[in-house]
Steps between C-alpha positions, in 0.01 A plus 500: 500500500408413144271709282233226506514472880461875534189498281355214705559691822333810359199300382455327835581807711784318677736795453309699765470437872160400635447841663587694187292259290195557722549875482540487121188286467302751703628789287431309180140431600448869575659608171298250296177626657564843352687387191525738206704381203741206477758414764825476307855395571743700282856402409781672311841350435545619141754771579786549747269485799256273682161629609177341622169639624140408574193693384188478718188708430703728274762569767865396468626317807815318599710651220866403511780625276872427485765577242613154395681432176565139600349257749135570420417130469633433850308787664173524305299247702598656832399842363161359397446342841593825677274712277206269574575509869524881505174520305339278761376228267588147404575388148160331489337847495676607179280519189779533246865579440635796305856477369717722281576346162781736407671638311793436725765248594443156345575311821296736716196474276514121506529491881194715556288335235591145600419572864172673417392215274590237759304678772208561269494136396518382860200715597323485162478879485569736206848634430513825303783700351584870525764687301802622698496824299137566583561426868765774509275745314219428745727610785547855363310734732250756376716771658793397281300427187264800489329355193822462305595194296722235657794320345613196699853371443638188667862390489555193281862466618604549138537801268125514442224572750146368542262788436133587459305828486176572689257790480379732775260231624772233499359325194760350260592719204748250355590136522788390726829505311870436555670802343790741532439800733462751213246273331312471828462877520323495166234268641353788700262738319594871470484697822622468858565145616567344839776238507477201733696179551855406592630595153380862542856636540590362156193667349577833667848489348359424156235773543751777571449649153149374430245757378243395761529513878560179695473491879610261770249397768487363854334168407670173588739405223402132510161326513326473838278203574228726639462672164505163322208390719303822443539474122393135500199572722382782272479248212391196697136492392565600138774239454735755338807397698791354307557127476760374752770445239837679467514820296825460307611813313845374409653160441691329783876547481548126438268513200678809365828311508340201324354726232845624413591155373837326533804723514748466218849397595766745404 
């Protein structure tokens, strides 16, 4: 089934059986009667995973997650359909789409953003962006954090890492950067800091002789769609969400090769 056909089926409700469609319609009517906040579909494909979720009345439903370094484009639409089905609503009940904009894998970012834009255009609903780094920080529990600063580090699959520091209330203390692990440690203010993200092991190694204390945590090391939805919903009315465009912190490998210019023959 083509991408376009899948969108058409979602828009017309053909992907569900008549019984499940009737049940979903009944649930949707009940949920809309007591609606509080936007109903959002959230997508993340910017890292080495695929995750989708639906937010209804401030509650995350139908969240799916799978480690997936490749094949996200082939599986994303089925994940979306399953999340909607588990949440008990049709795509016509969604008010907007929240999608991670990176930093992350170039291909993954493009897959998520292209899909979100296509679905948003088809339904004429807003598409908003959320930082992958902030989504990971949002997942740090109060029990782990205990008011301490957070330093999120995501693997760039190169020598550098994607990093950003957040304060005790998970507000950004720095801009997202692509830096070496030792440089990332300097992004955190003095004092104890919680480390989160899939590049945490690299930071812990670099922090072995650091003057401040850095701690690992139990938070998910990659973004979760539920957290993406919650962040987007908290900024829905104020319009403070990011634009749905890729957050590039380093040049694509192809561009880096081009920038080197022609190689001299020996």
